[in-house]
C-alpha positions in Angstrom: -71.4 -34.7 32.4 -69.5 -31.9 30.7 -68.2 -32.2 27.1 -64.6 -32.0 28.4 -65.3 -34.9 30.9 -67.1 -36.9 28.2 -64.3 -36.3 25.7 -61.6 -37.3 28.3 -63.5 -40.5 29.1 -63.9 -41.3 25.4 -60.2 -40.6 24.7 -59.1 -42.9 27.5 -61.5 -45.7 26.4 -60.4 -45.4 22.7 -56.7 -45.5 23.7 -57.1 -48.5 26.0 -56.3 -52.1 25.0 -58.6 -54.9 26.0 -56.9 -57.7 27.9 -56.3 -60.8 25.8 -57.7 -64.2 26.8 -54.9 -66.0 28.8 -56.9 -68.8 30.3 -59.9 -70.8 29.0 -63.0 -71.3 31.1 -61.8 -74.8 32.0 -58.5 -73.4 33.5 -56.2 -74.3 30.6 -53.7 -71.6 29.6 -54.1 -70.2 26.1 -50.5 -69.2 25.4 -48.5 -71.4 23.1 -46.0 -73.8 24.7 -42.6 -74.6 23.4 -42.6 -78.0 21.7 -41.5 -80.8 24.1 -42.3 -79.0 27.3 -44.3 -81.2 29.8 -46.2 -79.9 32.9 -47.8 -82.0 35.5 -49.8 -80.6 38.4 -48.8 -82.0 41.8 -51.3 -82.8 44.5 -50.6 -81.2 47.9 -52.3 -82.9 50.9 -52.8 -80.5 53.9 -53.8 -81.3 57.4 -53.2 -79.7 60.8 -49.6 -80.9 60.9 -48.6 -79.4 57.6 -48.4 -80.6 53.9 -47.0 -83.5 51.9 -46.8 -83.9 48.1 -45.3 -86.6 45.9 -42.8 -85.0 43.6 -41.9 -87.7 41.1 -43.2 -91.2 40.4 -42.2 -93.1 37.2 -45.7 -94.8 37.3 -47.2 -91.4 36.2 -45.6 -91.8 32.8 -45.0 -88.1 32.9 -41.6 -88.3 31.3 -40.1 -91.2 29.3 -36.6 -90.9 30.9 -35.9 -92.5 34.3 -34.8 -90.4 37.3 -31.0 -90.7 37.5 -29.9 -87.6 39.3 -31.4 -85.0 41.6 -30.2 -81.6 43.1 -31.7 -78.4 44.2 -30.9 -74.7 43.7 -32.0 -71.4 45.0 -32.4 -67.9 43.5 -32.4 -64.8 45.6 -35.1 -62.1 45.2 -34.4 -59.8 42.3 -32.0 -62.2 40.6 -32.2 -64.3 37.4 -30.2 -67.4 36.4 -29.7 -67.8 32.7 -29.5 -67.8 29.8 -28.6 -71.5 29.9 -29.1 -74.4 27.5 -28.3 -78.1 27.5 -27.4 -80.0 24.3 -27.9 -83.5 25.7 -30.3 -83.5 28.6 -33.6 -82.1 29.7 -34.2 -80.3 33.0 -37.2 -81.4 35.0 -38.0 -78.8 37.7 -40.2 -78.9 40.8 -40.5 -75.5 42.5 -40.8 -76.0 46.2 -40.7 -72.5 47.5 -41.3 -69.0 46.1 -42.4 -67.6 42.8 -40.5 -67.9 39.6 -40.8 -66.9 35.9 -39.1 -69.2 33.4 -38.5 -67.7 30.0 -37.9 -70.3 27.2 -36.6 -69.5 23.8 -36.7 -72.2 21.0 -33.8 -71.9 18.5 -34.3 -75.5 17.2 -34.9 -75.3 13.4 -36.7 -78.6 13.3 -39.2 -77.6 16.1 -42.7 -76.4 15.3 -42.1 -73.6 17.8 -38.8 -72.4 16.3 -38.1 -68.8 17.2 -40.9 -68.6 19.8 -40.8 -67.7 23.5 -42.8 -69.0 26.4 -43.1 -67.4 29.8 -44.1 -69.9 32.4 -44.9 -68.8 36.0 -44.3 -71.4 38.8 -45.4 -70.9 42.4 -45.4 -72.9 45.6 -49.1 -72.2 45.7 -49.6 -74.5 42.7 -46.8 -77.1 42.6 -46.0 -78.6 39.3 -43.4 -80.7 37.5 -42.0 -78.8 34.5 -39.6 -80.0 31.8 -37.3 -78.1 29.6 -36.2 -79.9 26.4 -32.6 -80.1 25.3 -31.7 -77.3 22.9 -34.1 -74.8 24.4 -32.5 -71.7 26.0 -34.0 -70.8 29.4 -33.7 -68.2 32.2 -35.2 -68.5 35.7 -36.2 -65.3 37.3 -37.2 -64.9 41.0 -40.3 -62.7 40.9 -41.2 -62.9 44.6 -40.0 -61.5 47.9 -38.3 -64.7 49.2 -35.7 -67.1 47.9 -36.9 -69.5 45.3 -36.1 -73.2 45.9 -36.2 -75.6 43.0 -35.5 -79.3 42.8 -34.2 -80.5 39.5 -34.3 -84.1 38.2 -32.2 -83.8 34.9 -32.3 -86.7 32.5 -28.6 -87.4 32.9 -26.1 -87.3 35.8 -23.9 -84.3 36.0 -20.6 -84.7 34.4 -18.1 -82.6 36.4 -15.4 -83.0 33.8 -17.6 -81.9 30.8 -20.8 -80.2 32.0 -23.7 -80.2 29.5 -24.3 -76.5 30.2 -23.9 -73.6 27.8 -24.5 -70.0 28.8 -25.2 -66.5 27.3 -25.4 -63.3 29.3 -29.0 -62.1 30.2 -28.5 -59.0 28.0 -27.4 -60.9 24.9 -28.6 -59.5 21.5 -28.7 -63.1 20.2 -31.9 -63.8 22.1 -34.6 -61.2 21.4 -35.9 -61.0 25.0 -35.2 -58.3 27.5 -35.4 -58.6 31.3 -36.2 -55.6 33.4 -35.2 -54.8 37.0 -33.3 -57.9 37.6 -29.7 -58.9 38.1 -28.0 -62.1 37.1 -25.9 -64.1 34.7 
């Protein structure tokens, strides 16, 4: 190997950054989670006819609040819904189709994760229940090639006359997170 080739290889190696550990050997993610977030893996049963999965069962004791309301929403590829926040209720998502990144920002002064972000990736390849605590700002980004389909079981019924929904634009300077190559509001 010539000195020039060796020097280039050494320069590239010295300039590189080693990947950080993101998952422990037992499969548990290493990244800090926003206080109050709950995640539950769902079991998908597959046979020659298709698949079936239980989405919510109060006997799991996954969440202390009962199921009182349910709806679904979609997000088109390349689009993001958010920033949104609820003062009173929690969202409880189950992604049914597609791939989605949820970005959470915790502005709650009393929270142990005050000022922190979490990026959570949900996929139909690993179905999960996912909760977002009241007071936490969140944005949902479709990161796949197909529509995302999400079922939500919020902890209160929707109040059409006074929705518990507060919004900021995706490019707000009030939340120090920047989305790239996405459209939305």
